[in-house]
N, C-alpha and C positions, 0 to 999 in steps of 0.2 A: 800064583803067579810069579815068576822072576823079576828081580829088580830091574832089568836092561828092558824088559815087556812095561814095567810101571813107569819108567821114566819115557818110553817112545811114545806111549799113550799121553803121558803129561804133554810132551814139545806137541803132539798133533794136536791135542785139543787146545794148548796154548795159542798155535797157529791159526786155527779154525775159527777158534771162540771170542779172540782178542783182535784178530788182525785182517784175517781175509775169508770171513765166513761166506761170501758169494764164489769165492776158488771151489767151495765143494757144493755150492748149490743151497744152501742153507741163510735164513734172514733172522737177524737177531730183533727179537720185538723189546719193546722197553722193557728197562731193566737189565737189557742183555740175555734175556732167555729165549730157550729154544725148546723145543720139545723133543724128549729124550727119543723117543722113536724116530724123528724126523732125523735128529743127528744119529743113530745108529745106522738109519737106511741110507744116510747122505755118505757115511764112511764106507760101509759096503760098495755102494756104488763106485767109490773112490779108490777101491783095492785097499781098503784099512779097514777090515772087516773086526768090530768089536762087540762084546756081549754085553748085555745089561750089568752082569756080577762084574766086568772088568770096571765099567765106568763106575760102579759103585766104589769099589776098591781103590781106583784112582782118587775119587772125590773124597774119600776115608782117609788114605794115606799120604796124601801129598803131603809131603813137610812144610809148604809154603800154605796150605788150605786155598790154592789157586781156583778152585771150581767149588759150587755149591749146588744141590737140588732145593726147588723150592718146598714148603710143608708138603705137598701132596707126592712128591718124588716124580712127578711127570716132566718137570721143566729141569733144565740144568743152565749153569753158566759161569762164566770164568767174573771172579769176584773186582777184578780191578785191571788195569796194564792195558786198556784198550786202545788200538789206533784208529780205529775204525768208528765213525761219527752213530753215538748212539746215547739214549737216554738211562742212565744208569739209575735214575729215581733215589738217589742218595738224600737225605736229609742233613742239614747244616747241625754239625755238633759243635760244643764248647771243647776244647783240646785240652790235653793237661798244659800244665804250664812251661813243658819244655818236651821236644821231640828230637829224633838223629835222624839225618842222611849219612848213607854212605856213598862213597863215590870211588874212584882209582885217581891215583895220585896225578895223573896226568891232564885232570880237570879243574883242580883246585885254583890256578890261577883265573881260569875263566869264571870260575864260581865265586871267586872274591870279587869280581869285576861286576857282573852282571847277575848275580844271585842264583837261585834253582829255579830253571826252567823245565817246563813241561815237555818241550822238544816235540814228536809226533805222539805223545801219549795225552789223554784227557787232563792227567793232573800231575803234579809233583810228588811222590810217594816219600813218606816219612816214616820212621820207626819208633816204638815206643821202648826200644832199649838200644843200648850202644852195642851189644853182641850182634844183633840183629843186623845194625847197620852197617859193623864191621863185614858180616858173612855178604851183605849186598855189595859193599866196596869191592871186595876180595874178586869179586865176579871182574870186577873192571881195570885188573893188575892190584898195585901194592893198596891197600885200602887205607883211606881216609874218611875220619867222620866228623861232621859238622854237629854241633848243637843248634837247633834252632828256637829262639826265644818266641814261641808261638803264644804263651800268654800277651805279651807287646802286641803280637800280629794280631790277635783276636780283638785287642782294645781297638786296634786301629782300624778292623772293620774287613779285616781278612775273614772267609770263611773257610771254614773246613769241615770235613766229611771222615767219617769212618767208614772202610769195607767190610763186610760179613766175616774177612778173615782178621782185622785188626790192623788192618795197613792205615795210615792216615793219609789223605789225601787234601791238597790245596793248588791253586791254580799257579802260584808264582811266590817264590821267598827271594824278598831283595836282601842285597848283601849285609844289609844294617841290623838284620836280625839272626845273622850267623856267626858262630864262633868256632872255629877250627881246633879239635881238641886233640890231646896228645892220648894215645892208646898203645 
């Protein structure tokens, strides 16, 4: 499969497994799961035919590990980043002492005033390393990385989750827990 086909499939799956499943006639079950056969049928009906093999390749090779199969291989989901209401069935986890958030430079002033807000997503996304946060931030212009004092947040009662692909999730990060770092 060509890289361009891989990217096209990944973007298609992101749109419909994270944001508008009803637009192709699928319904996300608790955990964000949908039957693989149901997804493949819906894709075909909507003039974007996929094979199970292509789906397997996208799940395995997507550099951000956005998607996963359940243990049976019969269900698929987006690991995080949903804007539709869905119970992701995540369990609270104690975070490492520090995590990172990458953003574009145009958002810095707002973040320093209000903190990190989930906006239309279920959670704020945090990275375990500066490099990943930098890559995420670069999608929004000149990247800026914030260190998040997750140890203090956890101590203050904030609840953290970790998705299947290692993205850390929290509802909000107030500005007092943020430190802009030079990169």
